[in-house]
N, C-alpha and C positions, 0 to 999 in steps of 0.2 A: 839574722840581719838581712840575708838575701831575700827571704820570704817577705820581710817588712818592706824592702825596696820594691819588690814586685807588686805588693799590695798597693803601695802608694802610687806607683806608676799606673796600675790598672784603674784605680780610683780617679787619677788625673785624666786619663784617656776617656773614661766614662763621662765625666763632667764636661770635658771638651766637646765630645760628640753631642751631649745633651744641649749645651749652649749653642753649638753650631746649628742644631736642628731648630731651636727657637729662633735663631737669627734668620734661617732660611724661611721659616713660616712667616716671620714679620716682613721679610722682603717680598714674599709672594703675596701676602695680604695687601701690602702697600701698592704693589703692581696692580692687583685686581681692583683695588679702590680707585686708583688713578685711571684705569681703563673704564671703570663704571662711570666715573666723573666725566671722562671724555665722551662717553656714549650719551650721557644725559645732556651735556652741552650741545652735542650734535642734534639730539632729539629736540632741544629747545629751539635751535635754528630752523629745524624742519617745519615748525608750526607756521612760519611766515612764508613758506613756499607755496606755490599753487598746488592743488591736489595732484595734478599729473606729474609733478616733479618730486613729490615726497617719496621717501622710502616706505616700504611696507611696515607700518607701525607694529603690527602683531609679530612679525618676524624679528623686528628690532628689539622688542621687549622680551622675546624669547632668548635672544643673545644676552641681554642684560641679566635675565634671571639665571642663566647658566654661570655668568661671572660671579654673582653675589652668593650663589650656593657653594662656591669653593672657598669662601672666606672662613678662616678657622679661629682666629684669635678673639678672645672675649672682648677686648677693648673696641673692636670693630663690629661686634655682633648687632648692637642696637641699630646702627645705621644700615647694616646689611639687611636686617629684618624689615626695616621700612622700605628699602628699595625692592626687596623680594615681594612684599605685599603689593606694591605698585605694579611690578612687572607681572605678577600672577594675575592680578585683576585685569590687566590690559592684554596679556598675551593669549588669554583664553576667550577673549571677547569676540573674535572673528572680525566682522566689519563693524567699525565703531561709528555711531551716529555723531553728528556735529555737537550736540550738547555734551556727550561723553568726551569728545576731543577737547572741549574747553576745560572740562574737569581734569583730564589727563595733563593738559598743558599747565594748569595751575599746580598740580601735584609735582610736575617736573621742576617748576621754579622753586617750590618749597623744598624739594630734595636737594637742589643745588645750593640753596641757602644753608641747609644743615651741613653740607660739606665745608662751607666757608667758616662755620663756627668751630 
């Protein structure tokens, strides 16, 4: 009887820790997605600033890449993968010519639309 009680208590604690870990992962993913969304919104606003006032686009996309690489949950992976592709393509580019900036701006808007869906 005592062994059964200890077993039930152990199993209960195990599942409690397991569920808590999932909850923490979900909260972290939600935070990372929110921060990525905020960064994309700020990036979208940057396109309309004069070149002298813009933040360094390459550094900015490096930060975005770091955020989305930390996302773990499967339900967020598709969106994270698209953001990761966008960030990788742009963070390694160095100085981006004007036609590429137009493409990057268009991709930024598309990613923000995917967040809204």
